[in-house]
C-alpha positions in Angstrom: -26.9 -45.8 29.3 -26.8 -45.0 33.0 -27.4 -41.4 34.3 -23.8 -41.1 35.4 -22.6 -42.2 32.0 -24.9 -39.7 30.2 -23.7 -36.9 32.4 -20.1 -37.9 31.7 -20.9 -38.2 27.9 -22.0 -34.6 27.7 -19.3 -33.4 30.1 -16.6 -34.6 27.8 -18.2 -33.2 24.7 -18.6 -29.9 26.5 -15.0 -29.9 27.7 -13.8 -30.5 24.1 -16.0 -27.8 22.7 -17.0 -25.3 25.5 -19.0 -22.9 23.2 -20.7 -25.0 20.5 -22.8 -23.2 17.9 -24.4 -23.9 14.6 -22.2 -23.8 11.5 -24.9 -21.9 9.6 -24.1 -18.2 9.1 -26.9 -15.7 10.1 -27.3 -12.3 11.6 -30.7 -12.5 13.3 -33.5 -14.9 14.0 -35.2 -14.4 10.6 -32.0 -15.1 8.7 -31.7 -18.3 10.7 -35.2 -19.4 9.8 -34.3 -19.0 6.1 -30.9 -20.7 6.5 -32.3 -23.7 8.3 -35.1 -24.1 5.8 -32.6 -24.0 3.0 -30.4 -26.5 4.6 -32.8 -29.4 4.1 -30.9 -32.0 2.0 -28.0 -29.6 1.6 -24.8 -28.9 3.5 -24.2 -26.0 5.8 -21.2 -25.0 3.7 -23.3 -24.9 0.6 -26.1 -22.9 2.3 -23.6 -20.4 3.7 -22.1 -19.8 0.2 -25.5 -19.1 -1.2 -26.8 -16.9 1.6 -23.8 -14.6 2.2 -24.7 -12.2 -0.5 -28.4 -12.8 0.1 -28.2 -11.8 3.7 -26.3 -8.6 2.9 -29.5 -7.5 1.1 -32.2 -9.3 3.2 -32.5 -9.0 6.9 -36.3 -9.0 7.4 -39.3 -10.8 6.0 -40.4 -7.6 4.2 -37.1 -7.2 2.5 -37.4 -10.8 1.3 -40.8 -10.0 -0.2 -39.3 -6.9 -1.8 -36.5 -9.0 -3.2 -39.1 -11.4 -4.8 -39.1 -15.0 -5.7 -37.2 -14.8 -9.0 -34.3 -12.9 -7.4 -34.2 -15.2 -4.5 -33.9 -18.2 -6.8 -30.8 -16.6 -8.4 -29.2 -16.4 -5.0 -30.0 -20.0 -3.9 -29.9 -21.8 -7.3 -26.8 -23.7 -6.2 -28.8 -25.4 -3.4 -30.8 -28.6 -4.0 -34.6 -28.1 -4.5 -34.1 -24.4 -4.8 -37.3 -23.7 -6.7 -39.5 -25.3 -4.0 -37.4 -23.7 -1.2 -37.7 -20.2 -2.8 -41.5 -20.6 -2.9 -41.6 -21.6 0.7 -39.3 -18.8 1.9 -41.5 -16.2 0.2 -44.7 -17.7 1.5 -43.2 -17.8 5.0 -42.1 -14.2 4.8 -45.6 -13.2 3.9 -47.0 -15.0 6.9 -44.4 -13.4 9.2 -45.4 -10.0 7.9 -49.1 -10.5 8.0 -49.5 -12.5 11.2 -46.5 -11.7 13.3 -45.6 -8.1 12.5 -42.4 -9.3 10.8 -41.0 -10.9 13.9 -40.0 -14.5 14.3 -42.3 -16.2 16.8 -40.7 -18.0 19.8 -42.9 -21.0 20.0 -42.8 -24.2 18.0 -46.5 -24.3 16.9 -46.2 -20.8 15.4 -42.9 -21.6 13.6 -44.4 -24.8 12.2 -47.1 -22.7 10.5 -44.4 -21.4 8.2 -44.0 -23.3 4.8 -40.7 -25.3 4.8 -40.4 -25.2 8.6 -41.0 -28.6 10.3 -40.4 -29.7 13.8 -36.6 -30.1 13.4 -36.2 -26.6 11.8 -38.4 -25.1 14.5 -36.3 -26.7 17.2 -33.1 -25.4 15.7 -34.5 -21.8 15.6 -35.8 -22.0 19.1 -32.4 -23.3 20.4 -30.0 -21.2 18.4 -31.9 -17.9 18.2 -33.7 -17.9 21.5 -31.7 -20.3 23.8 -34.5 -22.7 24.4 -33.9 -26.3 25.5 -34.8 -28.1 22.3 -33.4 -31.1 20.6 -33.4 -30.9 16.8 -32.9 -34.5 15.7 -31.3 -34.7 12.2 -29.6 -37.7 10.7 -26.4 -37.2 12.7 -28.2 -37.0 16.1 -30.6 -39.9 15.2 -27.5 -42.0 14.4 -25.6 -41.1 17.5 -28.7 -41.6 19.7 -29.0 -45.1 18.5 -25.4 -46.1 17.8 -24.1 -45.0 21.2 -27.1 -46.0 23.3 -27.5 -42.5 24.5 -31.1 -42.2 23.3 -32.2 -45.1 21.1 -35.4 -44.8 19.2 -37.0 -45.9 15.9 -38.0 -42.4 14.8 -36.5 -38.9 15.1 -39.3 -37.9 17.4 -38.7 -40.9 19.7 -35.0 -40.0 19.9 -35.9 -36.3 20.6 -38.2 -37.2 23.4 -35.5 -39.5 25.0 -32.9 -36.7 24.7 -35.4 -34.3 26.3 -36.0 -36.7 29.2 -32.5 -37.8 29.8 -30.2 -34.8 29.1 -29.0 -33.2 32.4 -29.7 -29.6 33.1 -26.2 -28.2 32.6 -26.1 -29.5 29.0 -29.6 -29.0 27.7 -29.0 -25.9 25.6 -25.7 -27.0 24.1 -26.7 -30.7 23.6 -28.0 -30.2 20.1 -24.7 -28.6 18.9 -22.4 -31.1 20.6 -24.3 -34.1 19.2 -24.6 -32.8 15.6 -20.9 -31.7 15.5 -19.8 -35.0 17.0 -21.8 -36.9 14.4 -20.6 -34.7 11.6 -16.8 -34.9 12.3 -16.2 -38.0 14.6 -19.1 -40.4 14.8 -19.5 -40.5 11.0 -22.1 -42.6 9.2 -19.9 -45.0 7.2 -16.8 -45.1 9.3 -16.9 -43.6 12.8 -13.5 -42.5 14.0 -13.7 -44.3 17.3 -10.0 -44.1 17.9 -10.2 -40.3 18.5 -13.6 -40.2 20.2 -13.7 -38.7 23.7 -16.7 -40.8 24.7 -15.6 -44.1 23.1 -15.5 -46.0 26.4 -19.1 -44.9 27.2 -20.5 -45.8 23.8 -22.3 -49.1 23.3 -21.3 -49.4 19.7 -19.5 -52.8 19.5 -17.7 -52.5 16.2 -15.3 -49.8 17.3 -13.1 -48.6 14.4 -9.4 -48.9 15.1 -6.9 -46.2 14.3 -5.7 -46.3 10.7 -2.3 -47.9 10.3 0.5 -45.4 9.6 2.3 -45.8 6.3 5.9 -46.9 6.7 8.5 -44.2 6.0 
């Protein structure tokens, strides 16, 4: 995709959604770390249901330690892999208390020291909590990068690096949100809704999905 097309691609997504943000609910950077870690192989909707009551009680790593692993499991048992995730959240809270004074670090390397926090999770936290120009490549963004021709790559890291290189300055902070929301609601995995896509003419996907036929009255 040419530079002018990439700029226009983001411009249109930005015009359609001027203030994009994550759909995960959180009140501070620590709660975001927990929410993103819990969202692996789970939906944001499911995570939000599980964390609403939890986050009323827990706002800091120390409060998470005080709550304890068993009580945490009760809060998140509706989420897939909740046993493993609970162990990781408690271990991460201990590291944050012991090594960072209870604060969430603002660099990727430190975040990736936390159990359950990989590169994608760290990128989400850096972007959403601290406004850094990071590109968290999940399945939606990986699909869009390849399907549209915006940032093709064989691995999530390859797509991330291309997005980092090619995304113009005005759109770098919001790019992650625009792409994931576009993938979640328009450029869907099985049947992309090309007929209502604002960047359809810029997209290199050849098998454009036509609008569904209206049922006769």
